[in-house]
C-alpha positions in Angstrom: 0.0 0.0 0.0 1.3 3.4 -0.9 1.9 6.0 1.8 0.7 9.6 1.4 3.0 12.4 2.8 1.8 15.8 3.6 4.2 18.5 2.5 4.3 22.2 3.5 6.6 24.6 1.7 7.0 28.3 2.2 8.7 31.1 0.2 9.5 34.8 0.5 6.9 37.5 0.8 5.3 38.1 -2.6 6.3 34.8 -4.0 3.5 33.0 -5.8 2.8 29.6 -4.0 0.8 28.3 -7.0 3.7 28.8 -9.3 6.1 27.2 -6.8 3.7 24.2 -6.4 3.6 23.6 -10.2 7.3 23.9 -10.5 7.8 21.4 -7.6 5.3 19.0 -9.1 7.2 19.1 -12.4 10.5 18.4 -10.7 9.4 15.4 -8.6 9.7 11.9 -10.1 7.1 11.1 -12.8 5.5 8.1 -11.0 4.7 10.1 -7.9 1.1 11.1 -7.3 0.9 14.8 -6.2 -2.1 16.9 -5.3 -2.0 20.6 -4.5 -4.3 21.0 -1.5 -4.0 24.6 -0.5 -2.1 27.8 -1.1 -1.9 30.8 1.2 0.0 34.1 0.9 3.5 32.5 1.1 2.8 28.7 1.5 1.6 25.7 -0.4 0.4 22.4 1.0 0.6 19.3 -1.1 -0.1 15.6 -0.8 2.6 13.3 -2.2 2.2 9.6 -2.9 5.4 8.0 -4.1 5.3 4.5 -5.5 5.1 1.7 -2.9 8.7 0.6 -3.7 10.1 4.1 -3.0 12.1 4.1 0.2 10.4 6.2 2.9 13.7 7.6 4.1 14.4 9.1 0.7 11.1 11.1 0.4 12.5 14.1 2.2 15.8 14.0 0.3 13.8 13.9 -3.0 11.7 16.9 -2.0 14.8 18.8 -0.8 16.6 18.1 -4.1 13.6 19.5 -6.0 13.5 22.6 -3.8 17.2 23.1 -4.5 16.6 23.7 -8.2 17.0 27.3 -9.5 13.3 27.5 -10.4 12.4 27.0 -6.7 15.1 29.3 -5.2 13.8 30.8 -1.9 11.3 28.0 -1.2 11.9 25.7 1.7 10.3 22.6 3.2 8.5 23.6 6.4 7.1 20.2 7.1 6.8 16.6 5.8 4.7 14.0 7.6 3.5 10.6 6.6 -0.2 9.9 7.0 -1.0 13.1 8.8 -3.6 15.3 7.2 -2.8 19.0 6.9 -3.9 21.3 9.7 
C-alpha cells in the first residue's frame, strides 16, 4: 500500500505559491502522485504519494533536491509528515 505524505513549503513574501507548487510537481519523479491541497499568501500544502517501492527515508531528500533547483530558489520545506492530514 502506498503512503501519502503531507508537504508544507514556504517562500519569501510576494512569491506565488501556486507557481512554486507547479514547479515542484514538475521536478518530482514522474511516478509520484501529487495533489495541490491549499495555497496561502506564502505557503503551499501538497499531498505526495510515491510508488510503494520508493524508500520512505528518501522522500524528504527527493523533496529537498527538487526545492534546491534554480526554479524554486527561496522555497523551503516547512514540514513533511506521513499519513498526517494538513492542519
